[in-house]
C-alpha positions in Angstrom: 1.5 -15.5 31.5 3.9 -15.5 28.4 7.2 -14.7 27.5 8.8 -12.7 25.0 9.9 -14.7 22.0 7.5 -17.5 23.6 5.8 -19.9 20.5 2.2 -20.5 22.0 -0.9 -22.0 20.3 -4.0 -19.4 20.5 -7.6 -19.6 19.5 -9.0 -16.6 17.7 -12.0 -15.2 19.0 -12.6 -11.2 17.1 -10.9 -8.9 15.1 -9.5 -5.9 15.9 -8.6 -3.1 13.7 -5.3 -3.3 11.2 -6.0 -7.0 10.7 -5.2 -7.9 14.2 -6.7 -11.2 15.6 -7.5 -11.4 19.4 -7.2 -14.5 21.5 -8.6 -14.1 25.1 -6.9 -16.1 27.8 -9.1 -16.6 30.5 -7.1 -15.5 34.3 -8.6 -15.8 37.8 -10.4 -12.3 37.4 -10.5 -11.3 33.9 -8.8 -12.3 30.3 -5.3 -11.6 29.4 -5.7 -10.0 25.6 -3.2 -11.5 22.9 -3.2 -9.3 19.6 -2.3 -11.6 16.4 -1.1 -9.7 13.3 -3.1 -11.2 10.4 -5.2 -13.3 12.3 -8.9 -13.7 11.9 -11.7 -15.0 14.4 -12.0 -18.7 14.4 -8.7 -19.9 13.6 -6.6 -21.7 15.9 -3.0 -20.3 15.0 1.0 -20.6 16.3 2.1 -17.8 17.1 5.7 -16.1 18.6 4.9 -13.7 21.3 7.0 -10.1 20.5 5.4 -7.5 23.3 4.8 -8.4 26.8 2.7 -6.0 29.0 0.6 -6.5 32.2 -2.5 -6.8 30.5 -1.9 -8.1 27.0 0.6 -9.3 24.2 1.4 -8.5 20.9 2.5 -11.5 18.6 3.7 -12.5 15.3 1.5 -15.1 13.1 3.6 -18.1 12.3 1.2 -20.9 11.2 -2.7 -21.0 11.1 -3.4 -24.3 12.3 -7.2 -24.5 12.2 -9.4 -22.7 9.6 -12.0 -20.8 10.8 -15.2 -22.3 9.9 -16.0 -19.1 7.4 -12.8 -19.9 5.1 -13.7 -21.3 1.6 -9.9 -22.9 0.1 -9.5 -21.6 -3.4 -6.9 -22.5 -6.4 -4.8 -19.6 -5.4 -1.5 -20.0 -3.5 -1.9 -18.5 -0.2 1.0 -16.1 0.6 2.1 -14.0 3.8 0.8 -10.7 2.3 -2.9 -12.0 1.8 -3.5 -13.7 4.8 -7.5 -13.4 4.6 -7.6 -14.9 1.1 -10.1 -17.8 1.7 -12.3 -15.1 4.1 -15.3 -14.3 2.0 -15.6 -10.5 1.1 -18.4 -9.8 3.0 -17.1 -11.4 6.3 -13.8 -9.0 5.5 -16.2 -5.8 4.8 -18.4 -6.3 8.0 -15.0 -7.1 10.3 -13.2 -3.7 8.6 -16.1 -1.4 8.8 -17.1 -2.3 12.7 -13.4 -2.7 13.5 -12.4 1.1 12.0 -15.4 3.0 13.0 -14.9 1.3 16.4 -11.4 2.7 16.5 -11.7 6.3 14.9 -14.7 6.9 17.1 -12.2 6.0 20.1 -9.1 8.0 19.1 -11.0 11.0 17.9 -13.7 11.4 20.3 -16.1 11.9 17.6 -19.6 10.4 19.4 -22.5 9.1 17.1 -20.0 8.6 14.2 -23.0 6.4 12.5 -24.8 9.3 11.8 -21.5 10.5 9.5 -21.2 7.2 8.1 -21.4 7.6 4.3 -20.5 4.3 2.7 -18.1 2.0 2.2 -16.1 1.4 -1.4 -15.4 -1.9 -2.5 -12.3 -3.0 -4.9 -14.1 -3.4 -8.4 -11.6 -6.5 -8.6 -11.6 -8.9 -6.0 -8.6 -10.6 -7.4 -5.3 -9.9 -9.7 -5.7 -6.0 -8.6 -2.3 -4.9 -7.5 0.0 -3.2 -10.5 3.1 -3.5 -8.9 4.7 -7.1 -7.0 8.0 -7.6 -5.5 9.5 -11.2 -5.4 12.1 -12.2 -3.4 15.0 -14.8 -4.0 17.0 -16.8 -0.9 18.8 -19.8 -0.9 17.0 -20.6 2.1 13.6 -22.6 1.1 10.6 -23.4 3.0 9.1 -26.1 1.2 5.3 -25.4 1.8 4.2 -29.4 1.2 6.7 -30.8 3.7 7.4 -27.8 6.1 10.9 -28.5 5.5 13.8 -25.9 5.8 16.3 -26.2 2.8 19.6 -24.6 3.0 21.0 -25.0 0.1 18.0 -24.3 -2.7 17.1 -21.8 -5.1 13.7 -19.9 -3.9 11.7 -17.5 -5.9 8.5 -16.1 -4.2 7.7 -14.6 -0.9 9.0 -14.2 2.7 7.6 -17.4 4.7 5.3 -15.5 7.4 7.1 -14.8 10.5 10.7 -14.9 8.9 13.1 -12.5 6.8 15.2 -15.1 5.9 12.9 -17.7 4.2 11.4 -17.4 0.8 8.1 -20.1 -0.3 8.5 -20.7 -4.0 5.3 -19.2 -5.6 4.2 -22.2 -7.7 1.0 -20.9 -9.0 -0.6 -17.4 -8.8 -1.1 -15.3 -5.4 -4.6 -14.0 -7.1 -3.0 -10.4 -5.8 -1.4 -9.6 -9.0 -1.1 -10.4 -12.9 -2.1 -14.2 -13.3 -0.1 -14.7 -16.2 3.0 -13.4 -15.3 2.8 -15.5 -11.9 1.8 -18.5 -13.6 4.8 -18.7 -15.8 7.4 -17.5 -12.3 8.3 -21.3 -11.9 9.4 -21.4 -15.5 11.5 -18.5 -15.2 12.7 -19.8 -11.4 13.8 -23.0 -13.2 15.7 -20.7 -15.9 17.6 -18.5 -13.5 18.6 -21.9 -11.4 20.0 -23.3 -14.2 22.4 -20.4 -14.4 24.6 -21.6 -11.8 24.5 -18.4 -10.1 22.9 -18.7 -6.5 20.2 -17.0 -5.0 20.8 -14.2 -2.3 21.6 -15.7 1.6 19.8 -13.2 3.7 21.8 -14.1 6.8 25.1 -14.3 5.4 24.7 -11.2 2.9 25.7 -13.3 0.0 24.8 -14.5 -3.6 23.7 -13.0 -6.5 20.1 -12.8 -7.5 18.2 -10.8 -5.0 14.9 -9.6 -6.3 12.5 -9.6 -9.1 9.9 -6.3 -9.4 7.3 -6.3 -12.0 4.9 -3.2 -12.6 2.0 -3.7 -14.9 -0.1 -1.2 -17.1 -3.8 -2.0 -16.7 -4.3 0.5 -20.0 -2.1 -1.5 -22.1 -1.9 -4.7 -20.4 2.0 -4.5 -20.9 4.4 -5.3 -17.8 7.8 -3.2 -16.6 9.9 -6.2 -15.5 12.9 -5.1 -13.2 15.8 -7.7 -12.0 17.9 -7.1 -9.1 21.2 -8.8 -8.2 24.7 -8.2 -6.7 27.7 -7.9 -8.2 29.1 -11.3 -7.1 29.1 -13.3 -10.3 27.9 -10.1 -12.8 30.4 -11.3 -15.6 29.2 -14.9 -15.4 25.5 -13.3 -16.1 23.9 -14.0 -19.3 21.6 -10.8 -19.5 20.7 -11.5 -22.7 19.3 -15.2 -22.5 17.6 -13.6 -19.5 15.7 -11.1 -21.9 15.4 -13.6 -24.4 13.6 -16.1 -21.6 11.6 -13.2 -20.2 10.2 -12.5 -24.0 9.6 -16.1 -25.0 7.1 -16.5 -21.6 5.4 -13.3 -22.2 6.0 -11.8 -25.7 4.4 -8.7 -26.5 3.4 -7.7 -23.1 6.7 -6.6 -22.0 7.5 -3.1 -22.4 10.7 -2.9 -20.7 13.2 -5.2 -18.8 15.4 -3.5 -16.5 18.6 -4.7 -14.7 19.8 -3.3 -11.1 23.2 -3.9 -9.4 23.0 -3.5 -5.7 25.5 -3.9 -3.5 23.9 -2.9 -0.3 23.6 -5.5 2.4 20.1 -4.1 3.4 17.2 -6.6 2.6 15.5 -4.3 0.3 15.6 -3.8 -3.4 15.8 0.2 -3.5 16.6 1.2 -7.5 18.0 4.4 -6.3 20.7 2.1 -4.4 22.1 0.8 -7.8 23.3 0.8 -10.7 20.7 0.5 -13.5 20.7 -0.8 -17.0 17.9 -0.6 -19.4 18.0 -4.1 -21.6 15.2 -3.9 -23.6 12.5 -1.8 -24.6 11.2 1.1 -22.5 11.7 2.5 -19.2 7.9 3.6 -18.7 4.3 2.6 -19.1 1.0 4.4 -19.0 -1.8 4.4 -16.9 -5.3 6.2 -17.0 -6.9 7.6 -14.2 -10.6 8.8 -14.7 -9.5 10.0 -18.0 -6.4 11.4 -17.0 -2.7 9.6 -18.4 0.1 9.4 -15.8 3.4 8.1 -16.8 4.7 5.4 -14.3 8.3 4.2 -13.9 9.5 1.6 -11.8 10.3 3.3 -9.2 7.4 5.9 -9.2 4.9 6.2 -6.7 1.3 5.3 -7.9 -1.8 4.1 -6.8 -1.4 0.4 -6.1 -5.1 -0.5 -7.1 -5.7 2.0 -9.7 -9.3 1.0 -11.0 -10.3 1.4 -6.6 -8.1 4.3 -6.8 -10.5 6.0 -8.9 -13.6 5.6 -7.1 -11.5 7.0 -3.9 -10.7 9.8 -5.9 -14.3 10.4 -7.4 -15.7 10.5 -3.7 -12.9 12.6 -2.3 -14.1 15.2 -5.1 -17.7 14.7 -4.6 -17.0 15.8 -0.9 -14.4 18.6 -2.1 -17.3 20.2 -4.4 -20.0 20.2 -2.9 -21.7 23.9 -2.0 -18.0 25.3 -3.2 -18.6 28.6 -5.1 -16.3 28.8 -8.4 -14.3 32.0 -6.9 -13.5 30.0 -3.6 -9.7 28.9 -3.9 -8.8 25.0 -3.5 -5.1 23.7 -1.9 -4.1 20.5 -2.4 -1.6 20.1 -0.1 1.2 17.4 0.2 -0.1 17.2 -3.2 3.0 14.7 -4.4 3.0 14.3 -8.5 -0.4 16.1 -8.6 -2.8 13.1 -9.1 -5.8 14.5 -7.2 -5.0 18.4 -7.9 -5.4 17.4 -11.9 -8.4 15.0 -11.2 -10.2 18.2 -9.5 -9.1 20.6 -12.3 -11.0 18.4 -14.6 -14.0 18.4 -12.7 -14.1 22.0 -12.4 -12.7 23.8 -15.2 -13.9 27.5 -14.5 -11.9 27.2 -11.1 -8.7 27.0 -10.3 -6.6 24.3 -7.5 -2.9 24.8 -6.7 -1.4 21.7 -5.6 1.6 22.5 -2.5 4.5 19.9 -2.0 7.9 20.6 -0.2 10.0 18.0 -2.7 10.7 20.3 -6.0 10.9 17.1 -8.2 7.5 16.3 -7.2 6.5 19.4 -8.1 8.3 19.1 -11.5 6.5 15.9 -12.4 2.9 17.3 -11.6 3.8 20.1 -13.8 4.8 17.7 -17.0 1.7 15.6 -16.0 -0.4 18.5 -16.2 0.6 20.0 -19.5 0.4 16.4 -20.5 -3.5 16.4 -19.8 -4.1 19.9 -21.4 -4.9 21.4 -18.2 -4.8 25.1 -17.8 -6.5 25.6 -14.3 -4.2 24.3 -12.1 -1.1 25.0 -10.9 1.7 23.8 -8.6 4.2 25.3 -6.0 7.1 23.9 -4.1 6.7 25.7 -0.1 6.8 24.8 3.2 2.6 24.3 4.2 4.0 26.3 7.4 5.5 29.2 5.1 3.0 28.8 2.2 0.7 32.1 3.6 3.7 34.5 3.9 5.0 33.7 0.2 1.9 33.6 -1.0 -0.5 36.1 0.4 -3.0 35.9 -2.4 -4.6 33.1 -0.7 -5.2 34.8 2.6 -8.9 34.5 3.5 -9.6 32.8 0.1 -9.2 29.4 0.6 -12.5 27.6 0.2 -11.3 24.0 0.7 -8.2 22.1 1.1 -7.3 18.5 0.0 -5.0 16.7 2.7 -3.5 12.8 1.8 -0.5 12.6 4.1 2.0 9.2 4.4 0.5 6.5 7.5 2.0 8.5 10.0 -0.8 11.3 9.5 0.1 15.0 9.7 3.0 16.3 12.4 1.1 18.3 15.2 3.1 21.5 14.0 2.3 21.3 10.6 -1.4 20.4 11.3 -1.6 23.8 13.6 -0.1 25.6 10.5 -2.7 23.9 8.2 -5.4 24.7 10.3 -4.1 28.5 10.5 -5.0 28.5 6.5 -8.6 28.9 7.3 -10.1 26.6 5.1 -13.8 26.3 5.5 -13.7 23.0 4.6 -11.1 20.2 4.5 -11.1 16.9 3.1 -8.5 14.2 4.7 -7.7 11.0 2.6 -6.2 8.5 4.9 -4.3 5.1 4.7 -4.5 4.6 8.0 -7.6 5.7 9.8 -6.1 5.3 13.2 -3.8 8.6 12.6 -6.4 10.3 11.0 -8.7 10.1 13.9 -5.9 11.9 15.8 -5.5 14.8 13.6 -9.4 14.9 13.6 -9.6 15.7 17.3 -7.4 18.3 16.5 -9.5 19.5 13.9 -12.6 19.2 16.5 -10.4 21.4 18.8 -10.0 24.2 15.7 -13.8 24.5 15.4 -14.3 22.0 12.6 -16.9 19.4 12.2 -17.1 16.0 10.6 -19.4 16.0 8.0 -18.8 13.0 6.3 -16.9 9.7 6.4 -16.4 6.6 4.0 -14.4 4.0 3.8 -12.3 2.5 0.6 -11.3 -1.4 0.6 -8.1 -0.9 -1.8 -6.6 -4.0 -0.6 -8.9 -6.9 -0.3 -7.9 -9.9 1.9 -5.5 -7.8 3.9 -6.3 -5.8 6.9 -5.7 -2.6 5.3 -8.4 0.1 4.7 -8.6 3.4 3.8 -10.9 6.2 4.7 -12.0 9.7 3.3 -13.5 12.4 5.5 -15.3 15.9 5.2 -14.5 18.4 7.9 -16.1 21.6 7.7 -16.0 24.8 9.6 -18.6 25.8 12.6 
């Protein structure tokens, strides 16, 4: 039917969980299925076959040849990170809801999931909701207007869909990040190009300009700007002029400007891989979440859509505190820097909550934030979940509720069993990947837990991403 690496034209007729369009190719007895990442029903697309199986194939979207009839073109520039930018939000919501509920029920084995479904939480902002964005440089440019590839260019924007070496210039705002910043990005690109220093060449791993990373505080409406370059040409780079240009474009909105020299050839902008110098201002900004204040450095993990994160946390804490007695202990496992634990402590001033994480640095940050927020009823412990009860027997038999907020991969099976062994009456599980949450839910069902409520959260409009909150209770 197809072979790996083949470029094909497909008509997308339905939507699968995770933002995958489905194309069905008629065969003698049935249909051959092709899943195309980031495609949408009604589109005709050009795609590259990445994986070939007997009954299906998986493909990477290269180009939308024909738009779906539901799409409404707007003024924002379409980028690969927002494939559904022109699909009306109510249609995005419908497809995300149905595909997620279907996938969760199938993987977890939960029947009648609709009876547990609580609500769909939409992002308060449809556009410009992100508080961090990374822009790439490349001397290989894909010219959007003509489709040409230029090999000796100076491009600054986002990777061309389906490639890792070509960059499309961002010529107008993307609709995802701060609009004034992106309106002025072409001017900054022009200034840097005039320096005579080359943009990065991804295949050759040579060049000077690599990335610009920007972090925004919605609280103060200020920006942290971080330029990442190589050392090749560093002596010719005018740092003072760069700072002056950024301030000319954005004025007092700039809280700080940093420069990292990173010679790691891997195609990433990790700040910790290089030598960083503060060129201007300060290295952090603050953000508010439900009345609490959190510090954000450029490299800090923080919710990308803070206004929607507030709604997510409110719902999770509602689930957590329902029918919970004041003397019952609450544990926030994998607590990181302690955001959820502190929000719970604020809502429940007479009860105590304990955050647990194996990373000592994260616990240090959590303790510092709790002190700044003047919360005395929360504590943080650096410990392995599996050894927690042995090291802290005072919690045995007294845990009323657990909060789980693991990474996309979910919870490792052995760790999940150790978590179950803590014997909590209630578990509130927040997930950025409902399919791995569904897998873990199956294990919780076997251990005697029952799913009581289930909500979806759309923190990333115009993408296939969806998050979920599940409330489990011990039968």
